[in-house]
C-alpha positions as CSV (number, residue, x, y, z in Angstrom):
1,M,88.4,91.5,100.5
2,T,91.7,90.1,101.6
3,G,90.9,89.1,105.1
4,Y,93.9,91.0,106.3
5,V,93.7,93.5,109.2
6,C,94.0,97.0,107.8
7,E,95.5,100.1,109.3
8,K,95.8,103.6,108.2
9,K,98.8,105.8,109.2
10,T,98.9,109.5,109.0
11,L,102.5,110.4,108.4
12,H,102.0,114.1,108.7
13,E,99.2,116.7,108.4
14,K,101.1,119.2,106.3
15,C,100.6,119.5,102.6
16,P,103.8,119.0,100.6
17,N,104.1,122.8,99.9
18,D,104.9,123.4,103.6
19,K,108.1,121.5,103.2
20,V,107.9,119.8,106.6
21,G,109.9,116.6,106.8
22,I,108.3,113.8,108.8
23,F,109.7,111.5,111.4
24,S,112.8,113.6,111.7
25,E,113.8,111.6,114.8
26,E,112.1,108.4,113.7
27,K,113.1,108.1,110.0
28,E,115.1,104.9,110.6
29,K,112.3,103.4,112.7
30,F,109.8,104.1,110.0
31,W,112.1,102.7,107.2
32,Q,112.4,99.5,109.2
33,Y,108.7,99.4,109.7
34,L,108.1,99.6,105.9
35,K,110.7,96.9,105.2
36,Q,109.2,94.6,107.8
37,R,105.7,95.1,106.4
38,K,107.0,94.2,102.9
39,R,108.8,91.1,104.3
40,D,105.6,90.0,106.0
41,G,103.8,90.1,102.6
42,C,101.5,93.0,103.6
43,L,99.7,94.9,100.9
44,M,100.5,98.7,101.1
45,G,99.2,101.8,99.5
46,C,99.8,105.5,100.0
47,S,98.2,108.9,99.1
48,V,98.5,112.6,99.4
49,T,95.6,114.5,101.1
50,G,94.2,117.4,99.3
51,G,91.6,118.0,96.6
52,T,90.5,115.0,94.7
53,E,92.8,114.4,91.7
54,H,94.7,117.7,91.8
55,S,98.3,117.9,90.8
56,V,100.7,118.3,93.7
57,I,102.7,121.4,92.9
58,I,105.9,122.3,94.9
59,D,107.6,125.6,94.3
60,G,105.6,126.0,91.1
61,V,106.7,122.6,89.7
62,N,104.3,119.7,89.0
63,T,105.6,116.7,91.0
64,G,103.6,114.2,88.9
65,V,101.8,113.0,92.0
66,I,98.0,113.5,92.3
67,S,96.3,114.4,95.6
68,G,93.3,112.5,96.7
69,H,94.4,109.5,94.7
70,A,95.5,106.0,95.9
71,Y,98.8,104.6,94.9
72,G,100.0,101.0,95.4
73,L,103.3,100.8,97.3
74,L,104.8,97.7,95.7
75,D,108.3,97.5,97.2
76,V,110.7,98.9,99.7
77,F,114.4,98.3,98.9
78,E,117.9,99.5,98.8
79,I,120.6,99.5,96.2
80,T,124.3,100.1,96.7
81,D,125.7,103.4,95.7
82,K,128.7,102.3,93.5
83,R,130.0,105.9,93.1
84,M,130.4,106.6,96.9
85,E,133.7,106.0,98.7
86,N,131.7,104.3,101.5
87,P,130.7,100.9,100.2
88,R,128.0,100.6,102.9
89,K,126.2,103.6,101.5
90,T,122.8,102.7,99.9
91,H,120.0,104.4,98.2
92,R,116.6,103.8,99.9
93,L,113.9,103.5,97.3
94,L,110.2,102.7,97.0
95,R,108.5,101.3,94.0
96,I,105.1,102.8,93.6
97,R,102.3,102.3,91.0
98,N,99.6,104.6,89.9
99,P,96.7,102.2,89.2
100,W,95.7,104.4,86.2
101,G,98.8,103.1,84.4
102,Q,100.0,106.6,83.7
103,G,101.1,109.7,85.6
104,E,104.3,109.3,87.5
105,W,106.6,111.1,90.0
106,K,108.9,113.6,88.3
107,G,111.5,114.3,91.0
108,K,114.7,112.4,92.1
109,W,114.8,108.8,90.9
110,S,112.0,109.4,88.4
111,D,112.2,108.1,84.8
112,E,115.0,109.6,82.9
113,S,116.5,111.3,86.0
114,E,120.2,111.4,86.5
115,Q,119.8,109.1,89.5
116,I,118.3,106.4,87.2
117,E,121.0,106.8,84.6
118,E,123.9,106.8,87.2
119,N,122.5,103.6,88.9
120,R,121.0,101.9,85.9
121,A,123.1,98.7,86.3
122,E,122.0,98.2,89.9
123,L,118.4,99.0,89.1
124,E,118.4,96.5,86.1
125,K,119.8,93.9,88.5
126,Y,117.0,94.6,91.0
127,I,114.4,94.4,88.2
128,N,115.8,91.1,86.8
129,E,115.5,89.5,90.3
130,L,111.8,90.4,90.5
131,Q,109.1,87.8,89.7
132,D,108.0,88.0,86.1
133,E,104.7,89.7,86.9
134,E,106.5,92.4,89.0
135,K,109.0,93.3,86.3
136,F,108.8,96.8,84.8
137,E,110.7,98.9,82.3
138,L,112.7,101.9,83.5
139,N,111.8,105.1,81.6
140,E,108.5,103.8,80.5
141,E,105.2,105.7,81.1
142,D,103.4,102.8,82.7
143,G,102.4,104.2,86.1
144,T,105.2,102.4,87.9
145,F,107.9,104.7,89.3
146,L,110.7,104.8,91.9
147,I,110.9,107.5,94.5
148,N,113.6,108.0,97.1
149,Y,112.7,107.6,100.8
150,A,113.2,111.2,101.7
151,S,110.9,112.5,98.9
152,F,108.4,109.8,99.8
153,R,108.2,111.0,103.4
154,D,107.8,114.6,102.3
155,I,105.2,114.1,99.6
156,F,103.0,111.3,100.7
157,N,101.2,111.7,104.0
158,R,98.9,108.7,104.2
159,L,100.0,105.0,104.4
160,F,97.6,102.1,104.2
161,V,98.7,98.7,105.3
162,A,96.7,95.4,105.0
163,N,98.6,93.3,107.5
164,N,99.3,89.8,106.5
165,F,100.4,88.3,109.8
166,P,103.4,86.0,109.7
167,D,103.0,82.2,110.1
168,S,104.4,82.4,113.6
169,W,101.2,84.2,114.7
170,W,98.1,82.3,115.6
171,A,94.5,83.2,116.5
172,I,91.2,81.7,117.3
173,R,88.1,83.0,115.6
174,F,84.7,82.6,117.1
175,N,81.5,82.7,115.0
176,Y,78.7,84.2,116.9
177,E,75.9,86.7,116.5
178,W,74.4,89.4,118.6
179,N,70.8,88.8,119.6
180,A,69.3,92.1,120.7
């Protein structure tokens, strides 16, 4: 539908209950990959394998994420941690949307979490810099939620990217048909 070249990445095969972190030696490389895809204007999505539309439960707690369900990965960004003594310290966050418009992540950086409250000023600044159609309300049950990068890597295990190649790329397309 988009004309973009699509790719599907398996981040790990383990279900979230196995508590296996992914890309332990490649976390930074994968973060940079996500940021570059966003800069290139790629469309991205993510999912958790498992039964269709089952709640993902970790240690007996409902995460708010649904397995076998596609989510839109809308943004990859960082905000400065104003509380830390190291001014270069940032929080790596992803903005994700459940296309149903309800049902959101309930862990760190979720609506009404202490992380949201402690960093509200930085998050409001981020939201205000978004284009009007991208803006959302913190703490609203609208299907849009934030998740920190570490939790994203642990929970979601599929990434879908529709690559929008940068203008510096070029190609030649040939129209032809097979005659058997």
